[in-house]
C-alpha positions in Angstrom: 28.1 17.2 -24.8 28.5 13.5 -25.6 25.3 11.6 -25.3 24.6 7.9 -25.3 21.2 6.7 -26.4 19.8 3.6 -24.7 16.9 2.7 -26.9 16.9 3.7 -30.5 13.2 3.6 -31.5 11.1 6.6 -32.5 11.9 8.5 -29.4 15.6 7.7 -29.5 15.8 8.9 -33.1 14.0 12.1 -32.4 16.2 12.8 -29.4 19.2 12.3 -31.7 17.9 14.9 -34.2 17.3 17.5 -31.5 20.6 16.8 -29.8 22.5 17.2 -33.0 20.6 20.5 -33.7 21.8 21.7 -30.3 25.4 20.9 -31.2 25.8 17.7 -29.1 27.4 14.5 -30.2 25.8 11.0 -30.1 28.6 8.6 -29.1 26.5 5.4 -28.7 23.2 4.0 -29.8 22.3 1.0 -27.7 19.3 -1.1 -28.8 17.9 -4.5 -28.2 20.5 -6.2 -30.5 23.5 -4.3 -29.1 26.3 -6.4 -27.6 26.5 -4.7 -24.2 30.1 -5.9 -23.7 31.2 -3.4 -26.4 29.7 -0.3 -24.7 32.4 2.3 -23.9 31.0 4.2 -20.9 34.1 6.4 -20.7 33.0 8.1 -23.9 29.7 9.4 -22.4 28.9 12.6 -20.6 25.3 11.5 -20.1 22.9 8.7 -21.0 19.3 9.1 -22.2 17.3 5.9 -21.7 14.1 5.3 -23.7 14.5 1.6 -23.9 12.3 -1.4 -23.1 10.9 -2.0 -19.5 12.9 -5.2 -19.1 16.2 -3.4 -20.1 15.8 -0.1 -18.3 17.0 -1.1 -14.8 20.1 -2.8 -16.2 20.9 0.1 -18.5 20.5 2.6 -15.7 22.5 0.6 -13.1 25.4 0.1 -15.6 25.6 3.8 -16.1 25.7 4.5 -12.4 28.4 1.9 -12.0 30.5 3.7 -14.6 29.9 7.2 -13.4 27.5 8.3 -16.1 24.4 10.4 -15.2 21.1 9.1 -16.5 17.9 10.7 -17.9 15.3 8.0 -18.1 11.9 8.1 -19.8 11.2 4.4 -20.0 7.9 3.4 -18.4 6.9 0.0 -17.0 10.0 -0.7 -14.9 9.2 1.3 -11.8 9.1 -1.7 -9.5 12.9 -1.3 -9.6 12.9 2.5 -9.2 13.9 2.4 -5.5 16.8 0.1 -6.3 18.0 2.4 -9.1 17.9 5.4 -6.7 19.8 3.4 -4.1 22.5 2.6 -6.7 22.6 6.2 -7.8 23.1 7.4 -4.2 25.7 4.7 -3.4 27.8 5.6 -6.5 27.2 9.4 -6.0 25.6 9.5 -9.4 23.0 11.7 -11.0 19.5 10.7 -12.1 16.2 12.0 -13.4 13.2 9.8 -14.1 10.1 11.3 -15.6 7.0 9.7 -17.1 6.8 12.6 -19.5 9.7 15.1 -20.4 7.5 17.7 -22.1 8.2 21.1 -20.5 4.4 21.8 -20.9 3.5 18.6 -19.1 5.9 19.4 -16.3 3.9 22.7 -15.8 0.7 20.7 -16.2 1.7 18.4 -13.3 2.2 21.5 -11.1 -1.2 22.8 -12.1 -2.8 19.4 -11.4 -1.3 19.2 -7.9 -2.3 22.8 -7.0 -5.9 22.2 -8.3 -6.1 19.0 -6.3 -5.2 20.8 -3.1 -7.9 23.4 -3.7 -10.5 20.8 -4.4 -9.7 18.5 -1.5 -12.6 19.6 0.8 -15.1 20.1 -2.0 -16.7 16.7 -1.8 -19.5 17.6 -4.3 -16.9 17.3 -7.1 -16.0 13.9 -8.6 -12.6 13.8 -10.3 -12.0 11.7 -13.5 -9.3 11.6 -16.1 -9.0 10.9 -19.8 -5.9 10.2 -21.8 -5.7 9.7 -25.6 -2.7 8.4 -27.5 -1.7 6.9 -30.9 -2.6 3.3 -31.6 1.0 2.2 -31.3 1.0 2.9 -27.6 0.4 -0.5 -26.0 0.3 0.4 -22.3 -2.8 1.9 -20.7 -3.2 4.1 -18.9 -0.2 6.2 -19.9 2.6 6.8 -17.4 1.6 10.5 -17.5 -1.9 9.7 -16.5 -0.7 7.5 -13.6 1.5 10.4 -12.5 -1.4 12.8 -12.6 -3.6 10.3 -10.6 -0.9 9.8 -8.0 -0.5 13.6 -7.6 -4.3 13.8 -7.0 -4.2 10.9 -4.5 -1.3 12.6 -2.6 -3.2 15.8 -2.2 -6.8 14.6 -1.6 -8.7 11.8 0.1 -8.8 9.6 -3.0 -7.2 6.2 -2.3 -6.6 4.7 -5.7 -7.1 4.9 -9.5 -8.8 2.4 -11.8 -8.9 2.0 -15.5 -12.3 2.7 -17.0 -14.6 2.0 -14.0 -13.7 3.1 -10.5 -15.5 2.6 -7.2 -16.2 5.3 -4.6 -12.9 6.9 -3.4 -11.1 6.0 -6.6 -10.2 8.0 -9.7 -11.6 6.7 -13.1 -9.0 6.9 -15.9 -10.4 6.5 -19.4 -7.8 5.5 -22.1 -8.4 5.9 -25.8 -6.2 4.9 -28.7 -6.6 7.0 -31.9 -4.3 7.1 -34.9 -1.6 9.8 -34.9 -2.5 11.4 -31.5 0.8 12.2 -29.8 -0.9 12.6 -26.4 -3.8 14.4 -24.7 -4.5 14.4 -21.0 -7.6 15.9 -19.3 -8.4 16.1 -15.6 -12.0 16.8 -14.8 -13.9 17.8 -11.6 -17.6 17.5 -12.1 -20.5 18.3 -9.8 -24.3 18.6 -10.4 -24.0 22.4 -11.0 -20.7 22.8 -12.9 -17.4 21.4 -14.0 -13.7 22.3 -13.9 -11.1 20.8 -16.2 -7.5 21.2 -17.1 -6.0 19.8 -20.3 -2.7 19.3 -22.0 -2.5 18.6 -25.7 0.7 17.6 -27.4 0.8 18.7 -31.0 3.7 16.4 -31.9 6.2 14.2 -30.1 9.1 16.7 -30.4 8.3 18.3 -27.1 9.0 15.0 -25.2 12.4 14.6 -26.9 13.4 18.3 -26.4 12.6 18.1 -22.7 14.8 15.0 -22.3 17.7 16.8 -24.0 17.3 19.9 -21.9 17.3 17.6 -18.8 20.5 16.0 -20.0 22.1 19.4 -20.5 21.1 20.4 -17.0 22.2 17.3 -15.1 25.8 17.1 -16.3 28.1 17.9 -13.4 25.5 17.4 -10.7 25.1 14.7 -8.0 21.7 13.4 -6.8 18.2 12.3 -7.7 16.2 15.1 -9.4 12.9 15.7 -11.2 11.9 17.9 -14.1 10.6 20.4 -11.5 14.3 20.9 -10.5 15.3 21.3 -14.2 12.7 24.1 -14.6 13.3 25.6 -11.2 9.7 25.1 -10.1 10.7 24.1 -6.5 12.3 27.5 -5.9 
């Protein structure tokens, strides 16, 4: 499989290593200083986008215009997500966006949604979340934490989430930045008599990159807008 990397930071380089180990070829490495007029879309089977928020939509749209399926893990650009989906559908392309490509996190998302449904009518429990990442991560809360909160909101009577201090009917998300922590997410339900929590701990960043490559392998030859649940067959 011929893969183009849009974004060649730490994640892009890790994706490259894993893709090469899985006998794929990297045909392009597009970064902030790349002259986009030189990009040969015809050489690509699939694009993996871990670029900057201000570049993601342009990268993704250009791929769809040129018939290249896209795996996107860039966060901070989602105001344009619906436009990207529209372009994908118009061009009969293929697209997966995920805030976190870890296979374990995909399962964790499913557990989170299922637990939220079970807790919906147990008003004695107050839900909160904590996410911990390395100090180089500038955005807070993480995209993964926001996805977790949105899943809870979708399946309960909570209306919103807030960073650090929430009001009634809102989910408190606490963000911590600690050296060399790849990513830890905890969802807690606390009452006066007991507590329930689910937790995902990444031991390194390789799981995020591996999931993106697996998604790229899965999407080639398909048409439509998908999620990692589709990749893992969790909707069946």
